[in-house]
Each structure stands twice: as C-alpha cells, then as structure tokens.
KEPATOR-792592 format. One record per residue (C-alpha): residue in three letters; x, y, z; residue number from 0. Coordinates in steps of 0.25 Angstrom, whole numbers. Layout:
// KEPATOR-792592
+------+-------+-------+-------+-----+
| code |  east | north |    up | pos |
+------+-------+-------+-------+-----+
|  Ala |     X |     Y |     Z | NUM |
...
+------+-------+-------+-------+-----+
END
This chain:
// KEPATOR-792592
+------+-------+-------+-------+-----+
| code |  east | north |    up | pos |
+------+-------+-------+-------+-----+
|  Met |    92 |    -3 |    24 |   0 |
|  Gln |    84 |     9 |    20 |   1 |
|  Phe |    74 |    10 |     8 |   2 |
|  Asp |    67 |    22 |     3 |   3 |
|  Glu |    54 |    22 |    -5 |   4 |
|  Asn |    61 |    25 |   -19 |   5 |
|  Leu |    70 |    14 |   -17 |   6 |
|  Ile |    59 |     4 |   -14 |   7 |
|  Arg |    51 |     9 |   -26 |   8 |
|  Asn |    63 |     8 |   -36 |   9 |
|  Val |    66 |    -6 |   -31 |  10 |
|  Val |    52 |   -10 |   -33 |  11 |
|  Ser |    51 |    -4 |   -47 |  12 |
|  Gln |    64 |   -11 |   -51 |  13 |
|  Val |    58 |   -24 |   -46 |  14 |
|  Leu |    45 |   -23 |   -54 |  15 |
|  Ala |    53 |   -19 |   -66 |  16 |
|  Glu |    61 |   -31 |   -65 |  17 |
|  Val |    50 |   -41 |   -62 |  18 |
|  Gly |    40 |   -36 |   -72 |  19 |
|  Pro |    25 |   -33 |   -70 |  20 |
|  Met |    17 |   -39 |   -59 |  21 |
|  Pro |     5 |   -49 |   -61 |  22 |
|  Thr |    -6 |   -43 |   -70 |  23 |
|  Thr |   -20 |   -42 |   -65 |  24 |
|  Asp |   -25 |   -53 |   -73 |  25 |
|  Gly |   -17 |   -64 |   -66 |  26 |
|  Arg |    -6 |   -65 |   -76 |  27 |
|  Val |     8 |   -63 |   -72 |  28 |
|  Ala |    18 |   -55 |   -81 |  29 |
|  Leu |    30 |   -64 |   -81 |  30 |
|  Arg |    45 |   -59 |   -82 |  31 |
|  Pro |    52 |   -63 |   -95 |  32 |
|  Asp |    61 |   -73 |   -88 |  33 |
|  Ser |    49 |   -79 |   -80 |  34 |
|  Ala |    43 |   -93 |   -81 |  35 |
|  Pro |    32 |   -94 |   -92 |  36 |
|  Ala |    18 |   -90 |   -90 |  37 |
|  Ser |    14 |  -104 |   -90 |  38 |
|  Ala |    22 |  -106 |   -77 |  39 |
|  Gly |    12 |   -99 |   -69 |  40 |
|  Gln |    10 |   -85 |   -63 |  41 |
|  His |    22 |   -85 |   -53 |  42 |
|  Gly |    12 |   -85 |   -41 |  43 |
|  Ile |     4 |   -73 |   -45 |  44 |
|  Phe |   -11 |   -74 |   -46 |  45 |
|  Tyr |   -23 |   -66 |   -45 |  46 |
|  Asp |   -33 |   -76 |   -39 |  47 |
|  Ala |   -33 |   -86 |   -28 |  48 |
|  Glu |   -38 |   -97 |   -37 |  49 |
|  Ser |   -26 |   -96 |   -47 |  50 |
|  Ala |   -16 |   -94 |   -36 |  51 |
|  Val |   -20 |  -106 |   -28 |  52 |
|  Ala |   -21 |  -115 |   -41 |  53 |
|  Ala |    -6 |  -111 |   -45 |  54 |
|  Ala |    -1 |  -113 |   -31 |  55 |
|  Arg |    -8 |  -127 |   -30 |  56 |
|  Glu |    -1 |  -131 |   -43 |  57 |
|  Ala |    12 |  -125 |   -37 |  58 |
|  Phe |    10 |  -133 |   -24 |  59 |
|  Glu |     8 |  -146 |   -32 |  60 |
|  Gln |    21 |  -144 |   -39 |  61 |
|  Leu |    29 |  -141 |   -27 |  62 |
|  Arg |    23 |  -153 |   -20 |  63 |
|  Arg |    28 |  -162 |   -31 |  64 |
|  Gly |    42 |  -156 |   -29 |  65 |
|  Thr |    53 |  -158 |   -19 |  66 |
|  Met |    57 |  -151 |    -6 |  67 |
|  Glu |    69 |  -146 |   -14 |  68 |
|  Asp |    59 |  -139 |   -23 |  69 |
|  Arg |    53 |  -132 |   -11 |  70 |
|  Lys |    67 |  -128 |    -6 |  71 |
|  Gln |    71 |  -122 |   -20 |  72 |
|  Ile |    58 |  -114 |   -20 |  73 |
|  Ile |    60 |  -109 |    -6 |  74 |
|  Glu |    74 |  -105 |   -10 |  75 |
|  Ile |    69 |   -97 |   -22 |  76 |
|  Ile |    60 |   -89 |   -13 |  77 |
|  Arg |    71 |   -87 |    -4 |  78 |
|  Arg |    80 |   -82 |   -15 |  79 |
|  Ile |    70 |   -72 |   -20 |  80 |
|  Ser |    66 |   -67 |    -7 |  81 |
|  Ile |    81 |   -64 |    -3 |  82 |
|  Ala |    86 |   -59 |   -17 |  83 |
|  Gln |    74 |   -50 |   -20 |  84 |
|  Cys |    71 |   -46 |    -6 |  85 |
|  Glu |    74 |   -31 |    -9 |  86 |
|  Glu |    66 |   -30 |   -21 |  87 |
|  Leu |    54 |   -38 |   -16 |  88 |
|  Gly |    55 |   -31 |    -2 |  89 |
|  Leu |    55 |   -17 |    -8 |  90 |
|  Met |    43 |   -21 |   -17 |  91 |
|  Glu |    35 |   -25 |    -4 |  92 |
|  Met |    39 |   -12 |     3 |  93 |
|  Asp |    34 |    -4 |    -9 |  94 |
|  Glu |    21 |   -11 |   -10 |  95 |
|  Thr |    17 |   -13 |     4 |  96 |
|  Gln |    23 |     0 |    10 |  97 |
|  Val |    25 |    -6 |    24 |  98 |
|  Gly |    37 |   -10 |    31 |  99 |
|  Arg |    52 |    -7 |    28 | 100 |
|  Pro |    59 |   -11 |    15 | 101 |
|  Glu |    71 |   -16 |    21 | 102 |
|  His |    62 |   -26 |    29 | 103 |
|  Lys |    54 |   -30 |    17 | 104 |
|  Ile |    67 |   -34 |    11 | 105 |
|  Glu |    72 |   -41 |    23 | 106 |
|  Lys |    60 |   -49 |    25 | 107 |
|  Leu |    60 |   -55 |    11 | 108 |
|  Arg |    75 |   -58 |    12 | 109 |
|  Thr |    74 |   -64 |    26 | 110 |
|  Leu |    62 |   -73 |    22 | 111 |
|  Gly |    70 |   -78 |    10 | 112 |
|  Glu |    81 |   -82 |    20 | 113 |
|  Arg |    74 |   -87 |    32 | 114 |
|  Ser |    60 |   -92 |    28 | 115 |
|  Pro |    60 |  -107 |    32 | 116 |
|  Gly |    59 |  -118 |    21 | 117 |
|  Val |    58 |  -133 |    19 | 118 |
|  Glu |    68 |  -135 |    30 | 119 |
|  Met |    57 |  -132 |    40 | 120 |
|  Leu |    48 |  -143 |    36 | 121 |
|  Glu |    47 |  -154 |    47 | 122 |
|  Thr |    47 |  -169 |    45 | 123 |
|  Lys |    44 |  -178 |    57 | 124 |
|  Ala |    45 |  -193 |    58 | 125 |
|  Phe |    40 |  -203 |    67 | 126 |
|  Ser |    45 |  -217 |    67 | 127 |
|  Gly |    40 |  -229 |    76 | 128 |
|  Asp |    36 |  -243 |    77 | 129 |
|  His |    25 |  -241 |    67 | 130 |
|  Gly |    33 |  -234 |    56 | 131 |
|  Leu |    36 |  -220 |    52 | 132 |
|  Ala |    28 |  -207 |    51 | 133 |
|  Ile |    34 |  -194 |    44 | 134 |
|  Ile |    27 |  -181 |    46 | 135 |
|  Glu |    30 |  -171 |    35 | 136 |
|  Arg |    26 |  -157 |    31 | 137 |
|  Ala |    17 |  -156 |    19 | 138 |
|  Pro |    12 |  -144 |    11 | 139 |
|  Phe |    -2 |  -138 |    12 | 140 |
|  Gly |    -2 |  -135 |    -3 | 141 |
|  Val |    -7 |  -121 |    -7 | 142 |
|  Ile |    -6 |  -110 |     4 | 143 |
|  Ala |   -13 |   -97 |     4 | 144 |
|  Ala |    -6 |   -86 |    11 | 145 |
|  Ile |    -9 |   -71 |    15 | 146 |
|  Thr |     2 |   -62 |    17 | 147 |
|  Pro |     3 |   -48 |    23 | 148 |
|  Val |     7 |   -34 |    17 | 149 |
|  Thr |    17 |   -33 |    28 | 150 |
|  His |    26 |   -44 |    22 | 151 |
|  Ser |    20 |   -48 |     9 | 152 |
|  Leu |    31 |   -55 |     1 | 153 |
|  Pro |    39 |   -59 |    14 | 154 |
|  Thr |    27 |   -67 |    19 | 155 |
|  Ile |    25 |   -73 |     5 | 156 |
|  Thr |    40 |   -77 |     5 | 157 |
|  Gly |    41 |   -83 |    18 | 158 |
|  Asn |    27 |   -91 |    17 | 159 |
|  Ala |    31 |   -96 |     3 | 160 |
|  Val |    44 |  -102 |     8 | 161 |
|  Ser |    37 |  -109 |    20 | 162 |
|  Met |    25 |  -113 |    12 | 163 |
|  Ile |    33 |  -118 |     0 | 164 |
|  Ala |    43 |  -125 |     9 | 165 |
|  Gly |    31 |  -133 |    15 | 166 |
|  Gly |    27 |  -137 |     0 | 167 |
|  Asn |    16 |  -127 |    -2 | 168 |
|  Ala |    12 |  -116 |   -12 | 169 |
|  Val |     6 |  -103 |    -8 | 170 |
|  Val |    -4 |   -92 |   -13 | 171 |
|  Val |    -2 |   -79 |    -6 | 172 |
|  Asn |   -13 |   -68 |    -5 | 173 |
|  Pro |    -4 |   -56 |    -1 | 174 |
|  His |    -8 |   -43 |     6 | 175 |
|  Pro |   -13 |   -34 |    -6 | 176 |
|  Ser |    -3 |   -23 |    -2 | 177 |
|  Gly |     9 |   -33 |    -4 | 178 |
|  Lys |     3 |   -41 |   -16 | 179 |
|  Arg |    13 |   -35 |   -26 | 180 |
|  Val |    26 |   -39 |   -19 | 181 |
|  Ala |    19 |   -53 |   -16 | 182 |
|  Ala |    16 |   -55 |   -30 | 183 |
|  Glu |    30 |   -51 |   -35 | 184 |
|  Gly |    37 |   -60 |   -24 | 185 |
|  Val |    29 |   -72 |   -27 | 186 |
|  Arg |    31 |   -70 |   -42 | 187 |
|  Arg |    46 |   -70 |   -40 | 188 |
|  Phe |    46 |   -82 |   -31 | 189 |
|  Asn |    37 |   -90 |   -41 | 190 |
|  Glu |    45 |   -86 |   -53 | 191 |
|  Ala |    58 |   -91 |   -47 | 192 |
|  Ile |    51 |  -104 |   -41 | 193 |
|  Tyr |    45 |  -108 |   -55 | 194 |
|  Arg |    58 |  -105 |   -62 | 195 |
|  Glu |    67 |  -113 |   -53 | 196 |
|  Val |    57 |  -124 |   -48 | 197 |
|  Gly |    46 |  -124 |   -58 | 198 |
|  Ile |    34 |  -121 |   -48 | 199 |
|  Asp |    26 |  -109 |   -50 | 200 |
|  Asn |    16 |  -102 |   -41 | 201 |
|  Leu |    21 |  -108 |   -27 | 202 |
|  Ile |    18 |   -95 |   -21 | 203 |
|  Cys |     6 |   -88 |   -27 | 204 |
|  Val |     1 |   -74 |   -24 | 205 |
|  Ile |   -13 |   -67 |   -26 | 206 |
|  Ala |    -8 |   -54 |   -33 | 207 |
|  Glu |   -20 |   -46 |   -30 | 208 |
|  Pro |   -24 |   -52 |   -16 | 209 |
|  Thr |   -37 |   -49 |   -10 | 210 |
|  Leu |   -45 |   -54 |     2 | 211 |
|  Glu |   -53 |   -62 |    -8 | 212 |
|  Ser |   -41 |   -69 |   -14 | 213 |
|  Ala |   -36 |   -72 |     0 | 214 |
|  Asp |   -50 |   -78 |     3 | 215 |
|  Ala |   -49 |   -86 |   -10 | 216 |
|  Leu |   -36 |   -92 |    -5 | 217 |
|  Phe |   -41 |   -95 |     8 | 218 |
|  Lys |   -53 |  -103 |     2 | 219 |
|  His |   -46 |  -110 |    -9 | 220 |
|  Arg |   -47 |  -125 |    -9 | 221 |
|  Asp |   -32 |  -127 |   -13 | 222 |
|  Val |   -27 |  -118 |    -2 | 223 |
|  Ala |   -23 |  -127 |     9 | 224 |
|  Leu |   -17 |  -117 |    19 | 225 |
|  Ile |   -18 |  -102 |    22 | 226 |
|  Cys |    -7 |   -94 |    28 | 227 |
|  Val |   -10 |   -79 |    32 | 228 |
|  Thr |     0 |   -69 |    36 | 229 |
|  Gly |    -9 |   -56 |    39 | 230 |
|  Gly |   -19 |   -50 |    48 | 231 |
|  Pro |   -30 |   -57 |    56 | 232 |
|  Ala |   -41 |   -56 |    46 | 233 |
|  Val |   -34 |   -64 |    35 | 234 |
|  Gly |   -30 |   -73 |    46 | 235 |
|  Arg |   -44 |   -76 |    50 | 236 |
|  Ala |   -48 |   -78 |    36 | 237 |
|  Ala |   -37 |   -88 |    34 | 238 |
|  Leu |   -42 |   -96 |    47 | 239 |
|  Asn |   -56 |   -96 |    43 | 240 |
|  Ser |   -53 |  -101 |    29 | 241 |
|  Gly |   -54 |  -116 |    33 | 242 |
|  Lys |   -40 |  -119 |    29 | 243 |
|  Arg |   -27 |  -120 |    37 | 244 |
|  Ala |   -22 |  -106 |    40 | 245 |
|  Ile |    -9 |  -101 |    45 | 246 |
|  Val |   -11 |   -87 |    50 | 247 |
|  Ala |    -1 |   -77 |    54 | 248 |
|  Gly |    -9 |   -66 |    61 | 249 |
|  Pro |    -7 |   -53 |    67 | 250 |
|  Gly |     2 |   -49 |    79 | 251 |
|  Asn |     5 |   -38 |    88 | 252 |
|  Pro |    18 |   -42 |    94 | 253 |
|  Pro |    21 |   -36 |   108 | 254 |
|  Val |    34 |   -34 |   115 | 255 |
|  Val |    37 |   -35 |   130 | 256 |
|  Ile |    49 |   -28 |   136 | 257 |
|  Asp |    52 |   -32 |   151 | 258 |
|  Glu |    62 |   -26 |   161 | 259 |
|  Thr |    73 |   -36 |   157 | 260 |
|  Ala |    73 |   -33 |   142 | 261 |
|  Asp |    85 |   -28 |   135 | 262 |
|  Leu |    79 |   -15 |   131 | 263 |
|  Asp |    88 |   -11 |   120 | 264 |
|  Asn |    87 |   -25 |   113 | 265 |
|  Ala |    72 |   -24 |   115 | 266 |
|  Ala |    72 |   -10 |   108 | 267 |
|  Arg |    80 |   -15 |    96 | 268 |
|  Cys |    72 |   -27 |    94 | 269 |
|  Ile |    59 |   -20 |    95 | 270 |
|  Ile |    64 |   -10 |    84 | 271 |
|  Gln |    69 |   -21 |    76 | 272 |
|  Gly |    56 |   -29 |    76 | 273 |
|  Ala |    45 |   -18 |    76 | 274 |
|  Ser |    52 |   -10 |    65 | 275 |
|  Tyr |    54 |   -22 |    56 | 276 |
|  Asp |    47 |   -19 |    43 | 277 |
|  Asn |    40 |    -8 |    51 | 278 |
|  Asn |    33 |   -18 |    60 | 279 |
|  Leu |    26 |   -25 |    50 | 280 |
|  Leu |    30 |   -39 |    55 | 281 |
|  Cys |    19 |   -46 |    63 | 282 |
|  Ile |    29 |   -50 |    74 | 283 |
|  Ala |    35 |   -36 |    76 | 284 |
|  Glu |    35 |   -29 |    89 | 285 |
|  Lys |    22 |   -21 |    90 | 286 |
|  Glu |    21 |   -16 |   104 | 287 |
|  Val |    30 |   -16 |   116 | 288 |
|  Phe |    27 |   -18 |   131 | 289 |
|  Val |    38 |   -13 |   140 | 290 |
|  Val |    38 |   -15 |   155 | 291 |
|  Glu |    38 |    -2 |   163 | 292 |
|  Ser |    52 |    -3 |   169 | 293 |
|  Val |    59 |    -3 |   156 | 294 |
|  Phe |    49 |     5 |   147 | 295 |
|  Asp |    57 |    18 |   146 | 296 |
|  Ala |    70 |    11 |   144 | 297 |
|  Met |    64 |     3 |   133 | 298 |
|  Met |    59 |    15 |   126 | 299 |
|  Glu |    73 |    21 |   127 | 300 |
|  Ala |    79 |     8 |   121 | 301 |
|  Met |    69 |     9 |   109 | 302 |
|  Arg |    74 |    24 |   107 | 303 |
|  Arg |    88 |    19 |   108 | 304 |
|  Ala |    86 |     8 |    98 | 305 |
|  Gly |    81 |    18 |    88 | 306 |
|  Ala |    66 |    18 |    89 | 307 |
|  Val |    59 |    31 |    89 | 308 |
|  Gln |    49 |    34 |   101 | 309 |
|  Leu |    36 |    41 |    99 | 310 |
|  Asn |    30 |    49 |   110 | 311 |
|  Ala |    15 |    48 |   114 | 312 |
|  Ala |    10 |    59 |   105 | 313 |
|  Gln |    18 |    53 |    93 | 314 |
|  Ile |    12 |    39 |    95 | 315 |
|  Asp |    -2 |    45 |    96 | 316 |
|  Ala |     1 |    52 |    82 | 317 |
|  Leu |     6 |    39 |    76 | 318 |
|  Thr |    -5 |    31 |    82 | 319 |
|  Ala |   -15 |    40 |    75 | 320 |
|  Lys |    -9 |    37 |    61 | 321 |
|  Ala |    -5 |    23 |    64 | 322 |
|  Ile |   -17 |    16 |    70 | 323 |
|  Thr |   -31 |    16 |    65 | 324 |
|  Thr |   -44 |     8 |    67 | 325 |
|  Ala |   -51 |    -2 |    59 | 326 |
|  Gly |   -63 |   -11 |    60 | 327 |
|  Asp |   -77 |    -9 |    67 | 328 |
|  Asp |   -70 |    -9 |    80 | 329 |
|  His |   -60 |     2 |    76 | 330 |
|  His |   -48 |    -6 |    81 | 331 |
|  His |   -34 |     0 |    80 | 332 |
|  Val |   -26 |    -5 |    68 | 333 |
|  Ala |   -13 |     0 |    61 | 334 |
|  Ala |   -14 |    11 |    51 | 335 |
|  Lys |   -10 |     5 |    37 | 336 |
|  Glu |    -3 |    18 |    33 | 337 |
|  Leu |     7 |    16 |    44 | 338 |
|  Ile |     9 |     1 |    45 | 339 |
|  Gly |    23 |    -3 |    41 | 340 |
|  Lys |    28 |    11 |    40 | 341 |
|  Asn |    42 |    16 |    44 | 342 |
|  Ala |    44 |    21 |    59 | 343 |
|  Ser |    47 |    35 |    53 | 344 |
|  Val |    33 |    35 |    46 | 345 |
|  Leu |    26 |    31 |    60 | 346 |
|  Ala |    35 |    42 |    67 | 347 |
|  Ala |    30 |    52 |    56 | 348 |
|  Ala |    16 |    48 |    59 | 349 |
|  Ala |    19 |    51 |    74 | 350 |
|  Gly |    25 |    65 |    70 | 351 |
|  Val |    39 |    61 |    72 | 352 |
|  Gln |    50 |    61 |    62 | 353 |
|  Val |    60 |    50 |    63 | 354 |
|  Pro |    71 |    44 |    54 | 355 |
|  Asp |    66 |    34 |    43 | 356 |
|  Ser |    76 |    24 |    49 | 357 |
|  Thr |    68 |    24 |    62 | 358 |
|  Glu |    63 |     9 |    64 | 359 |
|  Leu |    53 |    11 |    75 | 360 |
|  Val |    45 |    21 |    83 | 361 |
|  Phe |    39 |    17 |    96 | 362 |
|  Gly |    32 |    24 |   108 | 363 |
|  Glu |    25 |    21 |   121 | 364 |
|  Thr |    10 |    18 |   121 | 365 |
|  Asp |     0 |    12 |   131 | 366 |
|  Glu |    -5 |    -2 |   129 | 367 |
|  Asn |   -18 |     3 |   123 | 368 |
|  His |   -11 |    10 |   111 | 369 |
|  Pro |   -15 |     5 |    97 | 370 |
|  Phe |    -1 |     3 |    93 | 371 |
|  Val |     0 |    -8 |   104 | 372 |
|  Ser |   -12 |   -16 |   100 | 373 |
|  Val |   -11 |   -14 |    85 | 374 |
|  Glu |    -2 |   -22 |    76 | 375 |
|  Gln |     3 |    -9 |    70 | 376 |
|  Met |    14 |   -14 |    61 | 377 |
|  Met |    22 |    -1 |    62 | 378 |
|  Pro |    35 |     2 |    68 | 379 |
|  Phe |    30 |     9 |    80 | 380 |
|  Val |    30 |     1 |    93 | 381 |
|  Pro |    22 |     5 |   106 | 382 |
|  Phe |    28 |     3 |   119 | 383 |
|  Val |    19 |     0 |   131 | 384 |
|  Arg |    23 |     1 |   146 | 385 |
|  Ala |    20 |   -12 |   154 | 386 |
|  Arg |    21 |   -13 |   170 | 387 |
|  Asp |    29 |   -26 |   169 | 388 |
|  Val |    32 |   -38 |   160 | 389 |
|  Asp |    19 |   -45 |   164 | 390 |
|  His |    11 |   -32 |   160 | 391 |
|  Ala |    19 |   -31 |   147 | 392 |
|  Ile |    17 |   -46 |   143 | 393 |
|  Ala |     2 |   -44 |   146 | 394 |
|  Leu |     1 |   -32 |   137 | 395 |
|  Ala |     9 |   -39 |   126 | 396 |
|  Lys |    -1 |   -51 |   127 | 397 |
|  His |   -13 |   -41 |   126 | 398 |
|  Tyr |    -8 |   -33 |   114 | 399 |
|  Glu |    -3 |   -45 |   106 | 400 |
|  His |   -18 |   -48 |   105 | 401 |
|  Gly |   -16 |   -63 |   106 | 402 |
|  Phe |   -11 |   -64 |    92 | 403 |
|  Arg |     0 |   -73 |    98 | 404 |
|  His |    10 |   -68 |    87 | 405 |
|  Thr |    22 |   -61 |    92 | 406 |
|  Ala |    28 |   -56 |   105 | 407 |
|  Ile |    41 |   -50 |   110 | 408 |
|  Ile |    48 |   -49 |   123 | 409 |
|  His |    61 |   -42 |   128 | 410 |
|  Ser |    65 |   -48 |   141 | 411 |
|  Arg |    76 |   -55 |   148 | 412 |
|  Asn |    66 |   -62 |   157 | 413 |
|  Val |    63 |   -76 |   152 | 414 |
|  Arg |    51 |   -76 |   161 | 415 |
|  Asn |    45 |   -64 |   155 | 416 |
|  Met |    48 |   -70 |   141 | 417 |
|  Thr |    41 |   -83 |   145 | 418 |
|  Lys |    29 |   -76 |   151 | 419 |
|  Met |    27 |   -67 |   139 | 420 |
|  Gly |    29 |   -79 |   129 | 421 |
|  Arg |    18 |   -87 |   136 | 422 |
|  Glu |     8 |   -75 |   138 | 423 |
|  Leu |     8 |   -70 |   123 | 424 |
|  Asp |    10 |   -84 |   117 | 425 |
|  Thr |    14 |   -78 |   103 | 426 |
|  Thr |    19 |   -85 |    91 | 427 |
|  Leu |    32 |   -77 |    91 | 428 |
|  Tyr |    39 |   -73 |   104 | 429 |
|  Ile |    52 |   -65 |   104 | 430 |
|  Lys |    61 |   -62 |   116 | 431 |
|  Asn |    71 |   -51 |   115 | 432 |
|  Gly |    71 |   -49 |   100 | 433 |
|  Pro |    64 |   -42 |    89 | 434 |
|  Ser |    51 |   -48 |    83 | 435 |
|  Met |    57 |   -53 |    70 | 436 |
|  Ala |    67 |   -62 |    78 | 437 |
|  Ser |    55 |   -72 |    80 | 438 |
|  Leu |    55 |   -74 |    65 | 439 |
|  Gly |    70 |   -78 |    64 | 440 |
|  Leu |    75 |   -63 |    61 | 441 |
|  Gly |    85 |   -62 |    72 | 442 |
|  Gly |    80 |   -74 |    80 | 443 |
|  Glu |    79 |   -89 |    77 | 444 |
|  Gly |    68 |   -96 |    68 | 445 |
|  Tyr |    63 |   -95 |    54 | 446 |
|  Leu |    56 |   -84 |    47 | 447 |
|  Ser |    42 |   -82 |    42 | 448 |
|  Phe |    33 |   -70 |    41 | 449 |
|  Ser |    20 |   -79 |    43 | 450 |
|  Ile |    18 |   -81 |    58 | 451 |
|  Ala |     6 |   -89 |    61 | 452 |
|  Gly |     1 |   -86 |    75 | 453 |
|  Pro |   -14 |   -87 |    74 | 454 |
|  Thr |   -13 |  -101 |    68 | 455 |
|  Gly |    -1 |  -105 |    76 | 456 |
|  Glu |    10 |  -109 |    66 | 457 |
|  Gly |    19 |   -98 |    70 | 458 |
|  Val |    30 |   -93 |    61 | 459 |
|  Thr |    27 |  -101 |    48 | 460 |
|  Asn |    37 |  -110 |    41 | 461 |
|  Pro |    36 |  -121 |    31 | 462 |
|  Asn |    30 |  -131 |    41 | 463 |
|  Thr |    18 |  -121 |    43 | 464 |
|  Phe |    14 |  -123 |    29 | 465 |
|  Thr |    14 |  -138 |    29 | 466 |
|  Arg |     5 |  -149 |    34 | 467 |
|  Glu |     9 |  -162 |    42 | 468 |
|  Arg |     9 |  -175 |    35 | 469 |
|  Arg |    12 |  -188 |    41 | 470 |
|  Cys |    17 |  -200 |    33 | 471 |
|  Ser |    17 |  -214 |    40 | 472 |
|  Met |    24 |  -227 |    37 | 473 |
|  Ile |    17 |  -238 |    46 | 474 |
|  Asp |    26 |  -249 |    52 | 475 |
|  Glu |    37 |  -246 |    42 | 476 |
|  Leu |    50 |  -238 |    41 | 477 |
|  Arg |    53 |  -240 |    56 | 478 |
|  Val |    67 |  -245 |    54 | 479 |
|  Ile |    73 |  -243 |    68 | 480 |
+------+-------+-------+-------+-----+
END
C-alpha cells in the first residue's frame, strides 16, 4: 500500500472537519453536536495532571462497581474504533509525527484492535486442602500514569488501554509532545463511545499539552498507584525513582547473528521485513547484523537478491555524516532527529544514491566500531559486520546489545548455537529464524503489546501486568472432598 503526502493531508483534513475542533487551551472541550452533554465530562482530555487524575479516579470507582462484562464491552469499543478508524487515525499520526510509514501506522492500530489481550488473560488460582480454601485473584491498582513515545503514540495508548482496563484500572497518559494531537483525538473517540454505550467517561485520560512538568506531577500524585513508561532511559529512570511501582519499557539495540548453517535467503527476507517495518521505529527491530566470515559475502548477495540496496563504504560515510550526531558533555553518538524514521530512499539520497521510493531497506558493510552498530538509530539502514566464527558473532552481539536485555535474533539451523546465544544475551525477546515482529505474535505465536518491560522484568505486558495479587482464604470450610 503506497501513500503520498497529499493523500495523507487530505484524509487528515477530512477527519478534522468531521470531528470538529480540538480541545481549547483553557481546558474545555468543544463537543460534537451528537456527543454527550458537557456535564458528562471532558472525554478524557485535560490540561493539568490534577484534573486528569481526579477524573480518572472517579472513572475507576465506577468501573470497580461494574462487572467483568462491562470491562469486556469497553474493550470491544476500543477494538472496534481501532479497527474501523485505523486509516483515519493512522494517517493523522503520520501527518503529525512525520516518522515511519503510513501503511504501518494504519496496520499497527488495526492489529492492536484485533490482537491486544483482554480479560481472558486474567489468571485465577485456587488451593484446596484440609484447612479450607484459598483463592488468588488479580485486582486492579487503580489509576495508572503512562508515558508513551512519538514512535507509536496512539498505538501504545490503545494497547495499554486494553490491558489496563481489562485489569480494572483507569489510565492517565502523558504522550510525547510530537504525538499529542493524535493521542488526544484517539482518546476522545474512545471515551465518547464508552460513555455513550457504557456510561463511564474518562477511563482513558490524556494530558493535551504534555511537558516534563506534567509527567513529574503524574509520577508524584498521591492517587497514581502505578507508573508505566514506554520510552527512553531518562524517563525510565525518573519513573523508577518516583517511589512508586513502575513498569518500564526501556531502550534496545537488537543484534542479529547469522551462522554458517543459516538459510541465507530466509534470513535476508526476515531482516528486511523486520528492519524496515515502520522504518525501523520498533524497539525490537533488527539494528545490526553479525555474520560469520565463511558466509558473509553470500549473505550480502542474499540481501541484494531480496530487494535491499547495498551502499559502499564512501556512501555509508556520507550517510553517517548526516544520520549520526553527538550529544551530551561526553559527545556520545546519537541518531540525528532529522532522519529518524525516514524512508530508505531518503537515507539513500543522503548517501548520494537515488533509489526507488519503494525501496524498503538500505544496508552495507561496516566494522564493529561504526556508530551505526552501537547506536539505536531507528532508521532503515542496517550495518553488517564480519565475525570470525559464531562464538565471535555472539560475543559481538552481546557487547553491542549494551546489556539492555531487550531483543536478540539468530538465523541458524544449529540448535547448540541457538542455545548458546540465548544464554549469553539473556534478552526479554529472543527470535530464531524469523523477523523481529514475530516475537510479538505478528507471524509468530503469542499475544501483542507495544510495551515491553525489560528493565523491570515484566516482559511483553498484558492485563496481568497491571494487576496486583489478592488472596482470599476460607479457613476449615468449603473443603467438600
């Protein structure tokens, strides 16, 4: 599916004309004529943390008095909107953020609507013995504060909302400022429909003008019981230092290892599929590849055969000069904001090469010390590095994964090599012989979520992640066997 800029802008203009004006700067919301009355609430859109948390707390209390069927109905509403309106909202996100690929923005919303886990994931355990009965159930935390990234603004909100509401919670979102508009519009649509059909407003709240100060206010608010962060290391550290329980999805720099037994054509197809998806914005996406020397040249040929465009050393140098910059007092390498999430054809042009707009990925050979290897660049360019053997490749992968323990990929038919790498890297996600997104159920088994909590250990989040364990015991009774 191909989209041009004029099509995106036309769709976004049509959407805004249909939904009416966005929230005003004084904190009021201009409702559509067929919307609920103003007394119903603000449909989740607020301009300060205090008001948002208060509204979310009231919504949580209403949800707590409801039934499990109410939760199911609310989740079905979110699913329905995410699927039916994925094109409008996906193109709106593309227009606002200007990163990624429009077809993938659309696909992410649709797939989250279809695949995000709901109340069926909640676990109940029972213990029965001579001294009675004990039931362990999953209880909500209450109001959750969430930080979401520009790379997947509304998709992250959507997936989190399904899981958090399935667990019985309400949520207040402080979105990335560059994705605040689509976040507010998506949240407004969710809340309007939930209020109209279930009678609860503000289960999902959003800070319409998010700042570091509003995030800090959420972290410190006495009525926020849990924090969920999907973003960079700085905001993750802030959440962990808040004194509250925090679920942190941190950074990644996923390496790929290819040994001499790999199906090279399959490896090439998988690397292109994973590394090009939404222009490499996914934290799980293939970022650097270590190939054993004996099959290195054949692997490069397989990449070209699969449709990726190879850059030579001079072209890589030209791209690096524009795509990698420095930051901080130590002048460490970081990705240049101007090229994050841009199409492969844009990167190729920066390297002085003209390629078709349909090109999904550019790649090339570098040494291990190249900044494209060490930096989580989030661009559809992948560096390939020669390794002496599989042990050397695994050692390089471990080093340049930086101990994030996020995601690692191997292409191999040797089970011993797979096992060795899995033990060495100890990542939250580990993929064998497939593209990175297969680890989230997109072409592989398992459920889907865009919040992957590696630093705090919860892994791919689901409704159980956002609940606390409660044990109810009946002593010396109800043992009827």
